[in-house]
N, C-alpha and C positions, 0 to 999 in steps of 0.2 A: 381500471387499475391505472394509477398514475405512474409515470416513469421516473426513475432515479437519474438526475442530471449528474454526469460524470466527466471529469477531465483525466486523461491518461498522459502520464509523463514518463517517458523512457527513451534513452538515447539509442537503443537498438531499433532501427527502422522496421525490421522484420517482426520483432517482438511487439512493438507498439501497434503496428498494423494488425497483427493477429489478435491482440487484446481488443482493439476497437471493433474488429470484425465479429468476434465472439459476443461482445456486449450489444452491438447493434442487432445481431441475429437473435439474441435472447428475447427481445421484445420488452423487457422491463427497464431498459436503460435508454437514455438519450445522451449520446456523446456530444458535449458542447465545446470540446476543445481537446487538442493533443499537442504535446510539445516534446522536443528532443533534449532540452536542457532545463535546469531549474531557473535559468535567467528569464525573468519576466513571468514566472509561474504565479507569483502572488498577485500580479496585476491581471493576469488572465482569469484567475479565480475570482478576484474582486469584480471583474466585468461579467463573467459568465455565471456566477453564483451557483456552482455545482454543489450538490449534497455530498459528493464523494470525489476524492482524488486518489487515483492509483499512482503511486510514486516509486520509481526505480531508486534503489538505495545508492548505487554506484555511478549514476550519471553526473555530469558536470553540474555543480551547484544544486545537487539533490541531497539525498540522505538526511541525516538528523537536522541539519540547519534548515533545510526546506520544510521538513515536518514541523519544526518549532514555529517557523514563520507562518505556515498555514494554520496551525492551531491558535496562533495569536491573532489571527485576522477574522473579524466577524464576517459571516455568520458561522464560523468554525465548522468547515466541512469535515466529514469523516475521512481520515487518511488511512489507506491501506498500503503498506510497503510490499514491493516485490523485488526479489533479488536472486541471483545465482549464488551470491555469497550469503550463506545462511548459518555461519558459525555463531556460537552462543553469544559472544560479545557484541556482534553486529546486530543480532535480533534484539537483545536486551537494550542496547543503545537506542534502537528505533522506538521501542516501547517507552523508554524514558523520555524520548522526544515527543511523545504524544500520539503515536499511531494507534489505531483500533485493531489492526490486524497485520500479520506478516505472512506472506505466501512465498514459498520457495519456487522459483521459476521452473525448476526441473520436476515439480510436483503439482503444477496447476491443474492438469487433467480436465475432465469433463465437469467438475464442480466449480470451476473458477467463478462464473457469473453468480451462481447460487451462494458461494462463499461471500462474495461482495454484498449481496442482498442481506445476508445474515449480519455482516458488520454494520451496514447502515441501519439495521434494526436494533443495534445496541450490543450485539454479541461481540466478544473479543475472540479473535481467531489466531492461533499460533500454528500455522500450517508448515511446520518444518519437522523433519524426522526425529529431532531431539528436543521437542518442546518442553519436556519435563526439566531438562537442564536449564532452559531459558527461565522457567518459573523459579527455579532455585536461585539463579543468578539475580533475578529481579528481587527476590526475597533476601538478597545479600548472604545467601548460604552457598558455600562452595559446592560445585557439582559433585555427585557421587558417581564413581565408575568412569569409564572412558567417555570422552567427548569427541565427537566427529569434528 
């Protein structure tokens, strides 16, 4: 089985190390880089050629601008956003910026690595408690009912 080359970008050192540790322990990933800011991220991705980038939404020079820059850069890595901020507008904005998945940090759990594998295989994943509201927002329909 070939491994998925991945770059992890998160400004929280503890979170970044935890994600790297989980991915390395999984066996299906090769972590080819990790960074604390989006500064230099596109250069790292160009040099390391990962198939996947795990991108923190709220880190410096991260978020939608970083996702757009990564999606514009050949060979177009799969980008999965992670964030503690998982309100509908943030999640929808990240999907509009080109991410393939969005995972809420408070809900990563034991499926984190498998969720990333699914995204690299072409699945779209909205791993937030109010995903239906995100879909409605992406469809330009106003959410129905309360939104967290």
